[in-house]
C-alpha positions, 0 to 999 in steps of 0.5 A, spaced: 730 508 922 731 502 917 732 495 919 736 491 914 733 484 910 737 479 913 731 476 916 726 479 912 722 475 906 724 481 902 727 479 895 720 477 892 718 476 885 716 482 881 708 482 883 710 482 890 715 488 891 714 488 898 715 493 903 715 494 910 717 498 916 722 492 917 725 493 910 723 500 907 723 500 899 728 505 896 728 507 889 734 503 888 733 496 885 737 491 889 737 487 883 743 490 880 750 491 883 750 498 882 758 499 883 760 494 878 762 498 872 761 492 867 755 489 870 756 482 867 750 479 871 746 485 869 748 484 861 747 476 861 740 477 864 738 482 860 740 478 854 736 472 857 730 477 857 731 478 850 731 471 849 725 469 853 721 475 851 717 472 846 714 467 851 708 470 854 708 466 860 714 470 862 710 476 863 704 472 867 705 476 873 703 482 870 695 482 871 690 488 873 689 486 880 697 485 882 701 491 883 708 491 880 711 497 878 714 494 872 708 496 868 710 503 870 717 502 867 720 507 862 727 507 859 731 514 859 736 515 854 742 519 852 744 520 860 750 524 861 756 520 862 759 518 869 753 520 873 750 515 878 744 513 882 744 519 886 745 524 881 739 521 877 735 520 883 736 528 885 735 530 878 728 527 878 726 530 885 728 537 882 723 536 877 718 533 882 718 526 880 718 520 885 721 514 882 719 507 885 726 504 882 732 506 879 736 501 875 743 504 872 747 499 868 755 501 869 758 506 864 752 506 860 748 512 858 741 509 859 737 507 865 730 504 867 726 508 872 719 505 874 714 509 878 708 507 883 702 509 878 700 511 871 700 518 872 706 519 875 709 515 869 706 519 864 708 525 868 715 523 867 715 521 860 712 528 859 717 532 863 724 529 861 723 527 854 727 533 850 730 536 857 737 538 857 742 535 863 749 537 862 749 538 855 745 532 853 738 532 850 734 526 854 729 521 851 724 517 854 720 512 852 715 506 854 720 500 857 718 492 857 717 489 863 722 484 866 721 477 865 719 473 871 726 471 874 724 464 876 721 462 870 727 465 866 731 461 870 727 455 869 727 455 862 734 456 861 735 450 866 730 446 861 734 448 855 741 446 859 738 439 861 735 438 854 742 438 851 746 434 856 744 428 861 744 429 868 741 435 872 741 442 871 748 445 872 745 449 878 744 443 882 750 439 881 755 439 886 763 438 883 766 431 884 768 430 890 765 435 893 760 434 899 754 439 899 754 443 905 749 442 911 743 447 910 744 449 917 751 452 914 748 454 908 742 459 911 747 461 916 751 464 910 746 467 907 742 471 913 748 471 917 755 472 912 759 473 918 757 467 923 764 464 923 768 471 924 770 473 931 766 478 933 772 483 935 774 482 927 766 484 925 767 490 929 773 492 926 770 491 919 764 495 920 769 501 923 773 500 916 766 502 913 765 508 916 772 510 916 771 510 908 765 514 909 768 519 912 773 520 908 769 520 902 765 525 905 771 529 906 772 529 899 765 531 897 765 537 902 771 540 899 768 539 892 761 543 894 764 548 899 770 551 897 770 555 904 771 550 908 777 547 904 782 551 910 778 547 916 777 541 912 784 541 911 786 541 918 781 536 920 783 530 914 790 532 917 788 530 924 783 525 923 786 520 918 783 523 912 776 523 915 772 530 916 771 529 923 774 524 929 771 517 929 769 514 936 770 507 938 764 503 935 760 501 940 758 493 940 751 490 941 750 488 948 748 481 945 751 478 939 746 472 938 738 471 939 738 479 938 732 480 933 725 482 936 722 481 929 723 477 923 719 476 916 719 468 915 717 466 908 712 460 908 714 455 902 717 448 900 723 447 904 730 446 902 729 439 905 723 437 900 718 438 906 712 442 904 709 448 908 715 450 911 717 456 915 723 460 914 728 464 910 730 463 903 735 459 901 737 464 895 734 469 891 728 469 887 731 472 881 736 466 882 731 461 881 730 459 888 724 459 892 726 454 897 726 456 905 730 453 911 727 453 918 730 458 923 731 453 928 739 453 927 740 460 926 744 464 931 740 471 931 733 469 932 730 469 939 728 462 942 721 465 943 721 467 935 723 459 934 718 457 938 712 461 935 715 459 928 715 451 930 708 452 933 705 455 926 708 451 922 705 445 925 698 449 925 699 450 917 701 443 916 694 441 919 690 445 914 688 443 907 691 450 904 697 450 900 703 454 900 703 460 895 706 459 889 710 466 886 711 461 879 703 460 878 700 465 883 696 459 886 696 457 893 695 461 900 700 461 905 705 466 904 709 469 910 709 470 917 712 475 921 714 474 929 715 480 934 717 478 941 719 483 947 723 482 953 717 483 957 715 475 954 710 478 949 709 475 942 706 477 936 704 473 930 702 476 923 700 470 918 699 473 911 694 469 907 692 469 900 685 467 900 684 466 892 677 464 891 675 462 898 668 465 900 668 469 907 665 463 911 671 458 909 676 464 911 672 465 917 673 458 919 680 458 918 681 464 922 677 460 927 681 454 927 687 458 928 684 462 934 682 455 937 690 452 936 693 457 939 688 458 945 686 452 947 690 447 942 697 445 941 700 452 940 697 455 947 704 454 949 707 458 944 708 464 947 703 468 942 699 474 946 697 477 939 695 473 933 693 477 927 691 474 920 693 479 914 689 478 907 694 478 902 691 478 896 691 481 889 693 488 891 694 495 888 699 498 893 706 496 894 705 498 901 704 492 907 701 498 911 695 498 907 693 491 908 688 490 914 690 486 920 685 482 923 686 480 930 684 473 931 686 472 938 689 476 944 691 483 945 691 488 939 699 490 941 705 488 945 709 492 949 716 493 950 721 497 956 727 501 953 731 505 958 726 504 963 721 507 959 714 503 957 713 502 949 706 500 945 708 496 939 702 495 934 703 490 928 706 496 923 710 500 927 717 501 927 721 499 933 729 497 932 729 490 931 735 489 937 733 492 943 739 492 947 743 495 942 738 500 941 738 502 948 746 504 947 744 508 940 739 512 943 743 513 949 749 516 945 744 520 941 742 523 948 749 525 949 751 528 943 745 532 942 747 536 948 740 538 951 737 542 957 731 545 959 730 550 954 732 545 948 726 543 943 727 536 940 725 534 932 724 527 932 724 526 924 722 519 922 720 517 929 716 511 929 713 509 936 716 515 939 722 511 942 728 517 941 723 523 943 720 520 949 727 518 951 730 525 951 723 528 953 724 529 961 731 533 959 728 538 954 722 543 954 718 540 948 719 534 943 716 534 936 715 527 932 714 526 925 712 520 922 708 517 916 705 511 919 698 513 922 699 506 926 706 508 929 703 515 931 698 512 935 703 508 938 707 514 940 702 518 943 700 512 947 707 511 949 708 519 951 701 518 956 704 511 959 710 514 961 707 521 963 709 525 958 706 532 957 711 535 953 711 531 947 706 531 940 706 527 934 705 529 927 703 524 922 705 525 914 711 525 910 717 528 913 718 533 906 710 535 907 710 536 915 717 538 917 717 545 913 711 547 916 713 545 924 720 548 923 716 555 921 712 555 926 717 554 932 719 560 936 724 556 940 731 559 940 734 552 941 732 547 936 736 540 935 733 535 930 734 528 930 733 525 924 732 517 923 730 516 916 729 509 912 735 506 908 734 512 902 735 517 907 732 524 908 727 527 902 731 533 899 725 537 901 727 536 908 734 537 908 732 544 904 728 546 910 733 544 915 738 549 911 733 554 911 732 554 919 737 558 922 735 557 929 736 550 928 744 549 930 745 542 931 743 536 927 744 528 929 743 524 923 742 516 925 744 513 918 742 505 918 745 506 911 751 511 910 753 510 903 745 512 901 745 517 906 751 520 903 747 525 898 744 528 904 750 529 908 753 533 902 747 537 901 747 539 909 754 541 908 754 544 901 755 552 900 749 556 899 746 556 892 739 558 888 737 551 890 740 551 897 739 557 902 742 558 909 748 556 912 751 549 911 753 544 917 759 541 918 760 534 921 763 534 928 763 527 931 761 520 928 760 513 931 758 506 929 753 502 933 752 495 932 745 493 932 746 487 927 751 482 929 753 477 925 752 481 918 755 487 915 750 492 917 750 497 923 748 504 925 752 510 924 751 516 928 753 523 925 753 530 929 752 536 925 753 543 927 751 549 923 757 553 921 756 561 923 758 566 918 756 572 922 762 571 927 769 573 925 772 568 930 767 562 930 767 557 936 770 551 932 766 545 934 770 541 940 772 548 943 778 551 938 778 558 935 777 558 928 776 563 923 769 563 919 768 559 913 767 565 908 
């Protein structure tokens, strides 16, 4: 169910560690190129960190009242050779450890792992130190936090500038070369395929899925020898893939398709203060400058209008933008959500610093007046929120209270002829038209009837389950975000559905109990997890449920979901109980035109070990894989 970060305010400095439904946080650090065996950039960064470590200013983001997992970081040494990110993640999960981030260094035998609190860090140190893994005895010690990337960059530039005349190298333009317009620069950052014909974009995305399915075929062969005869036949028929790949389904619209964007409030790349837009570079690269969205192709006209009006408003206030370098200032971020029903939600993130309640109240009052009676009354905003994002001790934006300043508390959208309420923190696919294509395909593949029970895992506001409810006996949704669960319940009622129920909690906690309580002989699971994939406990619970015969997996990052795919298909063992699944069909749906991101559908069916002649998915007879 994850969205991608093309339109987000992600890539914050260490104290921010932003997480939202738009960009779910996964343990893997985006700072490190994981598939680069040499990691030259990482080595250079580590060297720079070592040189800057003696300067205490480089660590000033580490304060007791700011959340950063960097203060809960350990270094694990003597790792087995050739292990990858997923190997280490699974190893830690097996021992009940839940890291916030994992950072590997190519072929090196050490890794940095951060946790969300001191208790989890200390538990990891106690458990892992001295443990044997693949013949290696692991050691664990506390690790130094990273230096602030932008301060490190600034220090480097100052040193370079002191040694030679002229601006720092990062600011120079090669002789005879003109710098590209800002509109082109920001397009290259947030919509890197903007100048690639759409048919070619689709071809590239389809090629990505082919590579995933070819790799999955190899992984299944390595982890389930009983499937080798079937797998050999599949690979021969389907270009070395484990199952047939259907043609990619395009987005109905390729421009102005996003219904949610997170904009940073900072100094503009053009020098204009209090600019709302997308960051031109990465924080770790030393950049905080932003470019407004007026000329970006994927942001809706409605959202651009809200941004323009809000930018006018903040420029009338005496409050400066928040600086991630000095931790001073106030305005931080603007999140805008729009719907096809012509409603718009704006959420302004503001750091109150030492302002008293009277000053904050006056600001909220002026904001209300501006957007209800002043210049902003024609902006289209129907739901206006003020969010205090100050020193916080949690990595989750959902934990921040949203204060309704003006308008309705929610916005509403229509999808597949159904009505949906959307609250500030609730997940809803960012491309509504393409979401209809995606959910229609899920409905086709699930092969449901009036005796079916659907388990909608990571259900968000209930869109998938509600869209299928009239075809089935019962829908059970599971979702972590309480706000989204409340929306889902309202949405079921809005659409007159009485055969739908929703449970709030972590999927790994709720799902096994829901499964064990089910008596329905015909159960289909639909999972739409964040980028990191399903928790291993959910996968194990799926494997243990013999009455769950069919699974539709919606992956927004198929590479990250590979571990889930493999565990669903691997041979039974002491850890993995129950008959395996195998992939039956796959397809990509393009929810993110102008970028390389997409959603991948994978249909998996349970292997039947009980019959000597089993019905092969698709109709042909095949001997049992035993």
